[in-house]
N, CA and C atoms as an extended XYZ file, in Angstrom:
459
Properties=species:S:1:pos:R:3:atomname:S:1:resname:S:1:resid:I:1 pbc="F F F"
N         0.834       -1.185        0.000 N   MET     1
C         0.000        0.000        0.000 CA  MET     1
C         0.881        1.251        0.000 C   MET     1
N         0.470        2.192       -0.813 N   ASP     2
C         1.145        3.486       -0.865 CA  ASP     2
C         0.433        4.430        0.106 C   ASP     2
N         1.049        4.745        1.231 N   GLU     3
C         0.426        5.566        2.265 CA  GLU     3
C         0.257        7.022        1.869 C   GLU     3
N         0.828        7.430        0.764 N   THR     4
C         0.677        8.806        0.303 CA  THR     4
C        -0.570        8.975       -0.560 C   THR     4
N        -1.234        7.864       -0.901 N   ARG     5
C        -2.430        7.903       -1.753 CA  ARG     5
C        -3.679        7.527       -0.970 C   ARG     5
N        -4.817        7.884       -1.524 N   GLU     6
C        -6.101        7.472       -0.955 CA  GLU     6
C        -6.217        5.955       -1.041 C   GLU     6
N        -7.105        5.340       -0.234 N   PRO     7
C        -7.142        3.879       -0.179 CA  PRO     7
C        -7.664        3.190       -1.433 C   PRO     7
N        -8.356        3.911       -2.312 N   GLY     8
C        -8.899        3.255       -3.506 CA  GLY     8
C       -10.142        2.432       -3.193 C   GLY     8
N       -10.922        2.912       -2.220 N   ILE     9
C       -12.150        2.252       -1.775 CA  ILE     9
C       -13.291        3.265       -1.913 C   ILE     9
N       -14.423        2.802       -2.440 N   ARG    10
C       -15.602        3.670       -2.564 CA  ARG    10
C       -16.700        3.180       -1.623 C   ARG    10
N       -17.441        4.133       -1.066 N   VAL    11
C       -18.626        3.807       -0.277 CA  VAL    11
C       -19.764        3.588       -1.257 C   VAL    11
N       -20.354        2.403       -1.225 N   ALA    12
C       -21.469        2.104       -2.121 CA  ALA    12
C       -22.810        2.439       -1.464 C   ALA    12
N       -22.915        2.177       -0.153 N   GLN    13
C       -24.185        2.424        0.524 CA  GLN    13
C       -23.985        2.378        2.030 C   GLN    13
N       -24.709        3.226        2.752 N   VAL    14
C       -24.746        3.207        4.212 CA  VAL    14
C       -26.208        3.338        4.606 C   VAL    14
N       -26.663        2.462        5.509 N   TYR    15
C       -28.050        2.573        5.954 CA  TYR    15
C       -28.250        1.937        7.323 C   TYR    15
N       -29.315        2.366        8.000 N   MET    16
C       -29.707        1.774        9.262 CA  MET    16
C       -30.470        0.494        8.939 C   MET    16
N       -29.950       -0.631        9.378 N   SER    17
C       -30.582       -1.907        9.059 CA  SER    17
C       -31.484       -2.402       10.183 C   SER    17
N       -31.359       -1.821       11.367 N   HIS    18
C       -32.182       -2.270       12.496 CA  HIS    18
C       -32.242       -1.168       13.537 C   HIS    18
N       -33.423       -0.954       14.112 N   ALA    19
C       -33.572       -0.040       15.245 CA  ALA    19
C       -34.743       -0.498       16.094 C   ALA    19
N       -34.501       -0.524       17.389 N   GLN    20
C       -35.542       -0.921       18.332 CA  GLN    20
C       -35.345       -0.106       19.602 C   GLN    20
N       -36.452        0.373       20.170 N   PHE    21
C       -36.374        1.187       21.375 CA  PHE    21
C       -37.596        0.925       22.240 C   PHE    21
N       -37.379        0.842       23.540 N   ALA    22
C       -38.476        0.731       24.507 CA  ALA    22
C       -37.987        1.244       25.854 C   ALA    22
N       -38.932        1.728       26.621 N   HIS    23
C       -38.636        2.025       28.018 CA  HIS    23
C       -38.669        0.711       28.784 C   HIS    23
N       -37.856        0.601       29.812 N   SER    24
C       -37.900       -0.581       30.663 CA  SER    24
C       -39.228       -0.614       31.406 C   SER    24
N       -39.605       -1.791       31.829 N   GLU    25
C       -40.904       -1.995       32.472 CA  GLU    25
C       -41.136       -1.065       33.661 C   GLU    25
N       -40.160       -0.890       34.502 N   HIS    26
C       -40.310       -0.113       35.732 CA  HIS    26
C       -40.107        1.387       35.531 C   HIS    26
N       -39.728        1.822       34.364 N   SER    27
C       -39.332        3.224       34.176 CA  SER    27
C       -40.476        4.213       34.354 C   SER    27
N       -41.702        3.813       34.131 N   HIS    28
C       -42.828        4.750       34.227 CA  HIS    28
C       -43.153        5.131       35.666 C   HIS    28
N       -42.649        4.355       36.607 N   ALA    29
C       -42.879        4.663       38.016 CA  ALA    29
C       -41.822        5.620       38.571 C   ALA    29
N       -40.816        5.927       37.785 N   LEU    30
C       -39.724        6.780       38.240 CA  LEU    30
C       -39.983        8.245       37.881 C   LEU    30
N       -39.392        9.185       38.630 N   PRO    31
C       -39.524       10.604       38.271 CA  PRO    31
C       -38.878       10.883       36.910 C   PRO    31
N       -39.411       11.850       36.205 N   ALA    32
C       -38.912       12.182       34.867 CA  ALA    32
C       -37.478       12.699       34.894 C   ALA    32
N       -37.016       13.209       36.029 N   ASP    33
C       -35.643       13.712       36.098 CA  ASP    33
C       -34.644       12.655       36.576 C   ASP    33
N       -35.032       11.405       36.541 N   THR    34
C       -34.121       10.317       36.912 CA  THR    34
C       -32.930       10.315       35.959 C   THR    34
N       -31.741       10.279       36.539 N   ALA    35
C       -30.521       10.262       35.721 CA  ALA    35
C       -30.339        8.882       35.090 C   ALA    35
N       -29.898        8.908       33.864 N   ILE    36
C       -29.625        7.647       33.166 CA  ILE    36
C       -28.336        7.070       33.743 C   ILE    36
N       -28.407        5.861       34.288 N   PRO    37
C       -27.179        5.283       34.853 CA  PRO    37
C       -26.186        4.928       33.748 C   PRO    37
N       -24.919        5.083       34.063 N   ALA    38
C       -23.883        4.663       33.114 CA  ALA    38
C       -23.917        3.142       33.087 C   ALA    38
N       -24.280        2.600       31.959 N   GLY    39
C       -24.425        1.156       31.881 CA  GLY    39
C       -23.568        0.569       30.784 C   GLY    39
N       -23.605       -0.700       30.713 N   ASN    40
C       -22.835       -1.415       29.698 CA  ASN    40
C       -23.540       -1.373       28.357 C   ASN    40
N       -22.759       -1.341       27.316 N   LEU    41
C       -23.266       -1.475       25.959 CA  LEU    41
C       -22.574       -2.674       25.331 C   LEU    41
N       -23.296       -3.394       24.518 N   ALA    42
C       -22.693       -4.478       23.750 CA  ALA    42
C       -22.542       -3.992       22.318 C   ALA    42
N       -21.378       -4.193       21.752 N   ILE    43
C       -21.126       -3.812       20.368 CA  ILE    43
C       -20.820       -5.081       19.584 C   ILE    43
N       -21.570       -5.299       18.529 N   ASN    44
C       -21.394       -6.476       17.685 CA  ASN    44
C       -20.918       -6.008       16.319 C   ASN    44
N       -19.816       -6.567       15.844 N   PHE    45
C       -19.177       -6.149       14.599 CA  PHE    45
C       -19.115       -7.343       13.651 C   PHE    45
N       -19.649       -7.168       12.450 N   ARG    46
C       -19.561       -8.201       11.414 CA  ARG    46
C       -18.999       -7.560       10.159 C   ARG    46
N       -18.221       -8.330        9.407 N   SER    47
C       -17.717       -7.829        8.136 CA  SER    47
C       -17.452       -9.002        7.216 C   SER    47
N       -17.350       -8.692        5.945 N   GLY    48
C       -17.023       -9.721        4.977 CA  GLY    48
C       -16.721       -9.105        3.629 C   GLY    48
N       -16.079       -9.880        2.787 N   VAL    49
C       -15.787       -9.455        1.419 CA  VAL    49
C       -16.118      -10.595        0.470 C   VAL    49
N       -16.366      -10.246       -0.781 N   THR    50
C       -16.623      -11.254       -1.801 CA  THR    50
C       -15.332      -12.019       -2.082 C   THR    50
N       -15.429      -13.217       -2.655 N   PRO    51
C       -14.214      -14.002       -2.940 CA  PRO    51
C       -13.184      -13.254       -3.791 C   PRO    51
N       -13.649      -12.384       -4.680 N   ASP    52
C       -12.702      -11.634       -5.516 CA  ASP    52
C       -12.194      -10.359       -4.816 C   ASP    52
N       -12.663      -10.110       -3.597 N   ALA    53
C       -12.252       -8.963       -2.774 CA  ALA    53
C       -12.524       -7.615       -3.434 C   ALA    53
N       -13.570       -7.544       -4.272 N   LEU    54
C       -13.923       -6.273       -4.898 CA  LEU    54
C       -15.083       -5.572       -4.201 C   LEU    54
N       -15.863       -6.313       -3.407 N   LYS    55
C       -16.982       -5.737       -2.663 CA  LYS    55
C       -16.942       -6.271       -1.243 C   LYS    55
N       -17.359       -5.422       -0.312 N   GLY    56
C       -17.356       -5.835        1.082 CA  GLY    56
C       -18.421       -5.105        1.872 C   GLY    56
N       -18.630       -5.571        3.093 N   PHE    57
C       -19.623       -4.934        3.957 CA  PHE    57
C       -19.110       -4.905        5.387 C   PHE    57
N       -19.704       -4.027        6.161 N   VAL    58
C       -19.482       -3.936        7.599 CA  VAL    58
C       -20.837       -3.688        8.227 C   VAL    58
N       -21.102       -4.363        9.336 N   ALA    59
C       -22.309       -4.121       10.126 CA  ALA    59
C       -21.878       -3.973       11.578 C   ALA    59
N       -22.387       -2.937       12.237 N   VAL    60
C       -22.099       -2.729       13.646 CA  VAL    60
C       -23.425       -2.507       14.357 C   VAL    60
N       -23.630       -3.280       15.434 N   ARG    61
C       -24.847       -3.163       16.246 CA  ARG    61
C       -24.457       -2.759       17.660 C   ARG    61
N       -25.177       -1.790       18.218 N   VAL    62
C       -25.003       -1.354       19.601 CA  VAL    62
C       -26.297       -1.678       20.328 C   VAL    62
N       -26.146       -2.358       21.472 N   GLU    63
C       -27.319       -2.728       22.264 CA  GLU    63
C       -27.118       -2.296       23.712 C   GLU    63
N       -28.212       -1.852       24.327 N   SER    64
C       -28.164       -1.491       25.737 CA  SER    64
C       -28.091       -2.756       26.576 C   SER    64
N       -27.580       -2.585       27.779 N   ALA    65
C       -27.529       -3.708       28.714 CA  ALA    65
C       -28.920       -3.932       29.298 C   ALA    65
N       -29.198       -5.150       29.622 N   SER    66
C       -30.465       -5.434       30.299 CA  SER    66
C       -30.203       -5.420       31.804 C   SER    66
N       -31.243       -5.408       32.563 N   GLY    67
C       -31.086       -5.418       34.018 CA  GLY    67
C       -32.016       -4.424       34.662 C   GLY    67
N       -32.084       -4.504       35.981 N   ASP    68
C       -33.014       -3.670       36.729 CA  ASP    68
C       -32.697       -2.187       36.676 C   ASP    68
N       -31.424       -1.827       36.473 N   SER    69
C       -31.066       -0.406       36.473 CA  SER    69
C       -31.233        0.250       35.102 C   SER    69
N       -31.476       -0.524       34.055 N   ALA    70
C       -31.614        0.034       32.706 CA  ALA    70
C       -32.960        0.743       32.576 C   ALA    70
N       -32.911        1.983       32.104 N   LEU    71
C       -34.144        2.735       31.880 CA  LEU    71
C       -34.674        2.529       30.469 C   LEU    71
N       -33.775        2.294       29.537 N   TYR    72
C       -34.128        2.057       28.139 CA  TYR    72
C       -33.595        0.692       27.711 C   TYR    72
N       -34.290        0.098       26.771 N   GLN    73
C       -33.788       -1.070       26.055 CA  GLN    73
C       -33.734       -0.660       24.589 C   GLN    73
N       -32.538       -0.695       24.001 N   PHE    74
C       -32.437       -0.316       22.596 CA  PHE    74
C       -31.407       -1.166       21.882 C   PHE    74
N       -31.573       -1.199       20.577 N   SER    75
C       -30.654       -1.910       19.698 CA  SER    75
C       -30.669       -1.168       18.363 C   SER    75
N       -29.489       -0.783       17.892 N   VAL    76
C       -29.371       -0.053       16.626 CA  VAL    76
C       -28.235       -0.677       15.827 C   VAL    76
N       -28.489       -0.933       14.543 N   GLU    77
C       -27.450       -1.477       13.667 CA  GLU    77
C       -27.381       -0.666       12.385 C   GLU    77
N       -26.148       -0.369       11.989 N   TYR    78
C       -25.880        0.259       10.698 CA  TYR    78
C       -25.046       -0.690        9.858 C   TYR    78
N       -25.262       -0.622        8.551 N   MET    79
C       -24.470       -1.392        7.594 CA  MET    79
C       -23.873       -0.450        6.564 C   MET    79
N       -22.715       -0.820        6.078 N   ALA    80
C       -22.072       -0.081        4.991 CA  ALA    80
C       -21.542       -1.090        3.987 C   ALA    80
N       -21.690       -0.744        2.716 N   PHE    81
C       -21.150       -1.555        1.628 CA  PHE    81
C       -20.070       -0.742        0.929 C   PHE    81
N       -18.979       -1.409        0.608 N   PHE    82
C       -17.829       -0.766       -0.013 CA  PHE    82
C       -17.451       -1.514       -1.289 C   PHE    82
N       -16.776       -0.785       -2.179 N   GLU    83
C       -16.261       -1.377       -3.419 CA  GLU    83
C       -14.818       -0.929       -3.609 C   GLU    83
N       -13.999       -1.849       -4.083 N   ALA    84
C       -12.641       -1.480       -4.472 CA  ALA    84
C       -12.727       -0.688       -5.766 C   ALA    84
N       -11.976        0.390       -5.844 N   ASP    85
C       -11.965        1.217       -7.052 CA  ASP    85
C       -10.931        0.637       -8.011 C   ASP    85
N       -11.372       -0.003       -9.110 N   PRO    86
C       -10.415       -0.647      -10.016 CA  PRO    86
C        -9.481        0.344      -10.721 C   PRO    86
N        -9.885        1.620      -10.778 N   ASP    87
C        -9.048        2.628      -11.427 CA  ASP    87
C        -7.970        3.187      -10.508 C   ASP    87
N        -8.118        2.971       -9.195 N   ARG    88
C        -7.155        3.509       -8.230 CA  ARG    88
C        -6.860        2.483       -7.131 C   ARG    88
N        -6.423        1.288       -7.472 N   PRO    89
C        -6.191        0.279       -6.431 CA  PRO    89
C        -5.077        0.706       -5.482 C   PRO    89
N        -5.279        0.411       -4.194 N   ASN    90
C        -4.240        0.712       -3.221 CA  ASN    90
C        -4.390       -0.206       -2.010 C   ASN    90
N        -5.333        0.074       -1.141 N   LEU    91
C        -5.525       -0.711        0.072 CA  LEU    91
C        -6.434       -1.902       -0.206 C   LEU    91
N        -6.057       -3.063        0.292 N   ASP    92
C        -6.868       -4.268        0.171 CA  ASP    92
C        -8.208       -4.057        0.885 C   ASP    92
N        -9.304       -4.407        0.227 N   LEU    93
C       -10.637       -4.174        0.793 CA  LEU    93
C       -10.846       -4.951        2.091 C   LEU    93
N       -10.344       -6.163        2.176 N   ARG    94
C       -10.484       -6.961        3.402 CA  ARG    94
C        -9.822       -6.238        4.582 C   ARG    94
N        -8.651       -5.716        4.360 N   THR    95
C        -7.951       -4.965        5.405 CA  THR    95
C        -8.744       -3.725        5.789 C   THR    95
N        -9.278       -3.028        4.797 N   PHE    96
C       -10.049       -1.814        5.066 CA  PHE    96
C       -11.259       -2.104        5.945 C   PHE    96
N       -12.074       -3.108        5.585 N   VAL    97
C       -13.286       -3.353        6.378 CA  VAL    97
C       -12.951       -3.846        7.776 C   VAL    97
N       -11.892       -4.606        7.919 N   GLN    98
C       -11.536       -5.117        9.239 CA  GLN    98
C       -10.930       -4.040       10.134 C   GLN    98
N       -10.126       -3.151        9.572 N   LEU    99
C        -9.452       -2.146       10.391 CA  LEU    99
C       -10.199       -0.818       10.494 C   LEU    99
N       -10.982       -0.477        9.481 N   ASN   100
C       -11.640        0.830        9.459 CA  ASN   100
C       -13.164        0.754        9.488 C   ASN   100
N       -13.713       -0.427        9.321 N   GLY   101
C       -15.156       -0.561        9.178 CA  GLY   101
C       -15.955       -0.046       10.360 C   GLY   101
N       -15.615       -0.498       11.569 N   ALA   102
C       -16.362       -0.069       12.754 CA  ALA   102
C       -16.214        1.438       12.964 C   ALA   102
N       -15.006        1.956       12.788 N   ALA   103
C       -14.778        3.396       12.965 CA  ALA   103
C       -15.575        4.211       11.952 C   ALA   103
N       -15.712        3.690       10.740 N   PHE   104
C       -16.485        4.387        9.719 CA  PHE   104
C       -17.948        4.522       10.153 C   PHE   104
N       -18.517        3.476       10.759 N   LEU   105
C       -19.939        3.479       11.111 CA  LEU   105
C       -20.252        4.127       12.458 C   LEU   105
N       -19.260        4.287       13.318 N   PHE   106
C       -19.554        4.764       14.670 CA  PHE   106
C       -20.223        6.139       14.728 C   PHE   106
N       -19.869        7.117       13.914 N   PRO   107
C       -20.608        8.392       13.970 CA  PRO   107
C       -22.101        8.219       13.653 C   PRO   107
N       -22.429        7.335       12.725 N   PHE   108
C       -23.832        7.071       12.409 CA  PHE   108
C       -24.545        6.457       13.611 C   PHE   108
N       -23.897        5.479       14.252 N   LEU   109
C       -24.482        4.817       15.421 CA  LEU   109
C       -24.653        5.785       16.588 C   LEU   109
N       -23.631        6.575       16.847 N   ARG   110
C       -23.682        7.522       17.969 CA  ARG   110
C       -24.843        8.501       17.782 C   ARG   110
N       -24.998        9.018       16.584 N   GLU   111
C       -26.097        9.960       16.312 CA  GLU   111
C       -27.450        9.275       16.419 C   GLU   111
N       -27.582        8.066       15.891 N   ALA   112
C       -28.868        7.359       15.915 CA  ALA   112
C       -29.289        7.011       17.339 C   ALA   112
N       -28.360        6.535       18.157 N   VAL   113
C       -28.698        6.193       19.545 CA  VAL   113
C       -29.095        7.451       20.311 C   VAL   113
N       -28.356        8.530       20.164 N   ALA   114
C       -28.697        9.778       20.854 CA  ALA   114
C       -30.047       10.315       20.379 C   ALA   114
N       -30.283       10.278       19.077 N   ASN   115
C       -31.523       10.780       18.511 CA  ASN   115
C       -32.718        9.946       18.981 C   ASN   115
N       -32.577        8.649       18.974 N   LEU   116
C       -33.652        7.746       19.383 CA  LEU   116
C       -33.959        7.894       20.873 C   LEU   116
N       -32.928        7.886       21.694 N   THR   117
C       -33.151        7.924       23.136 CA  THR   117
C       -33.549        9.309       23.654 C   THR   117
N       -33.204       10.374       22.947 N   GLN   118
C       -33.607       11.702       23.422 CA  GLN   118
C       -35.118       11.872       23.376 C   GLN   118
N       -35.792       11.045       22.616 N   ARG   119
C       -37.250       11.083       22.572 CA  ARG   119
C       -37.870       10.309       23.733 C   ARG   119
N       -37.017        9.652       24.499 N   GLY   120
C       -37.476        8.916       25.672 CA  GLY   120
C       -37.703        9.835       26.848 C   GLY   120
N       -38.216        9.280       27.903 N   ARG   121
C       -38.607       10.040       29.082 CA  ARG   121
C       -37.425       10.645       29.832 C   ARG   121
N       -36.250       10.035       29.740 N   PHE   122
C       -35.121       10.428       30.573 CA  PHE   122
C       -33.986       11.108       29.813 C   PHE   122
N       -34.172       11.371       28.532 N   GLY   123
C       -33.149       12.058       27.763 CA  GLY   123
C       -32.206       11.115       27.039 C   GLY   123
N       -31.227       11.698       26.337 N   PRO   124
C       -30.386       10.898       25.446 CA  PRO   124
C       -29.350       10.036       26.160 C   PRO   124
N       -29.012        8.949       25.503 N   VAL   125
C       -27.872        8.116       25.879 CA  VAL   125
C       -26.760        8.457       24.906 C   VAL   125
N       -25.588        8.757       25.443 N   TRP   126
C       -24.434        9.086       24.613 CA  TRP   126
C       -23.477        7.900       24.615 C   TRP   126
N       -23.143        7.424       23.433 N   ILE   127
C       -22.115        6.397       23.337 CA  ILE   127
C       -20.788        7.094       23.569 C   ILE   127
N       -20.116        6.693       24.600 N   GLN   128
C       -18.861        7.331       24.982 CA  GLN   128
C       -17.744        6.948       24.007 C   GLN   128
N       -16.662        7.728       23.973 N   PRO   129
C       -15.528        7.349       23.130 CA  PRO   129
C       -15.132        5.898       23.420 C   PRO   129
N       -14.844        5.195       22.368 N   THR   130
C       -14.652        3.748       22.439 CA  THR   130
C       -13.341        3.354       21.778 C   THR   130
N       -12.645        2.429       22.364 N   ASN   131
C       -11.402        1.913       21.795 CA  ASN   131
C       -11.760        0.889       20.715 C   ASN   131
N       -11.960        1.363       19.501 N   LEU   132
C       -12.359        0.469       18.412 CA  LEU   132
C       -11.219       -0.421       17.950 C   LEU   132
N        -9.983       -0.031       18.215 N   SER   133
C        -8.882       -0.918       17.833 CA  SER   133
C        -8.929       -2.198       18.651 C   SER   133
N        -9.438       -2.130       19.866 N   ARG   134
C        -9.626       -3.334       20.681 CA  ARG   134
C       -10.673       -4.242       20.038 C   ARG   134
N       -11.743       -3.644       19.545 N   LEU   135
C       -12.778       -4.413       18.863 CA  LEU   135
C       -12.238       -5.010       17.582 C   LEU   135
N       -11.508       -4.211       16.788 N   ASP   136
C       -10.936       -4.696       15.538 CA  ASP   136
C        -9.921       -5.804       15.776 C   ASP   136
N        -9.136       -5.698       16.857 N   ALA   137
C        -8.122       -6.709       17.143 CA  ALA   137
C        -8.756       -8.052       17.466 C   ALA   137
N        -9.966       -8.026       18.019 N   GLN   138
C       -10.651       -9.273       18.339 CA  GLN   138
C       -11.311       -9.893       17.115 C   GLN   138
N       -11.472       -9.101       16.073 N   HIS   139
C       -12.135       -9.588       14.865 CA  HIS   139
C       -11.126      -10.374       14.030 C   HIS   139
N       -11.216      -11.679       14.114 N   VAL   140
C       -10.263      -12.559       13.457 CA  VAL   140
C       -10.731      -12.837       12.037 C   VAL   140
N        -9.846      -12.755       11.036 N   PRO   141
C       -10.248      -13.082        9.667 CA  PRO   141
C       -10.877      -14.473        9.625 C   PRO   141
N       -11.990      -14.576        8.911 N   GLY   142
C       -12.711      -15.832        8.839 CA  GLY   142
C       -13.811      -15.924        9.880 C   GLY   142
N       -13.723      -15.113       10.930 N   ASN   143
C       -14.772      -15.041       11.937 CA  ASN   143
C       -15.598      -13.819       11.606 C   ASN   143
N       -16.855      -14.008       11.261 N   ASP   144
C       -17.629      -12.881       10.756 CA  ASP   144
C       -18.295      -12.079       11.866 C   ASP   144
N       -17.961      -12.341       13.111 N   GLU   145
C       -18.651      -11.625       14.172 CA  GLU   145
C       -17.749      -11.441       15.391 C   GLU   145
N       -17.808      -10.276       15.984 N   THR   146
C       -17.100       -9.972       17.212 CA  THR   146
C       -18.036       -9.191       18.100 C   THR   146
N       -18.095       -9.526       19.371 N   THR   147
C       -18.905       -8.782       20.327 CA  THR   147
C       -18.011       -8.282       21.428 C   THR   147
N       -18.175       -7.044       21.770 N   GLU   148
C       -17.399       -6.430       22.834 CA  GLU   148
C       -18.387       -5.812       23.818 C   GLU   148
N       -18.226       -6.097       25.094 N   LYS   149
C       -19.012       -5.457       26.130 CA  LYS   149
C       -18.237       -4.238       26.602 C   LYS   149
N       -18.859       -3.092       26.557 N   LEU   150
C       -18.205       -1.864       26.979 CA  LEU   150
C       -18.871       -1.343       28.223 C   LEU   150
N       -18.082       -0.906       29.146 N   SER   151
C       -18.631       -0.301       30.350 CA  SER   151
C       -17.785        0.917       30.693 C   SER   151
N       -18.371        1.848       31.420 N   PRO   152
C       -17.607        3.032       31.793 CA  PRO   152
C       -16.420        2.651       32.652 C   PRO   152
N       -15.332        3.353       32.493 N   GLU   153
C       -14.126        3.038       33.278 CA  GLU   153
C       -13.946        3.993       34.423 C   GLU   153
């Protein structure tokens, strides 16, 4: 790869493939100014490329933790499809989706979770800065799925 050039990858499509939101069962009995507890989030990362490595995808899902302290139950997934640019080849598409895929989708996920939850009774949930290289490092080639549990430190 020539690091002085662009990667030679095109974004073909980005879309929200799944969204679900609900208040927890007990939340209606709580005062409206109840603070949202810092809870765990599960992040699920999937990626793949075609056998010829000219097209690939990344999917990242963020889910709220379950439990008695959770005020919201939500799950949001975004997908992105990429294509290798045959006129400007540089970075291998498999490497791109594995190393950059989750980072590419995280701004979409962060905005969607905040937007969805701000309509709830207790205000928005903010996905905190996340060490995505830890998630990417766990994503082993040939394994199409990685899940990371994140909690506040």
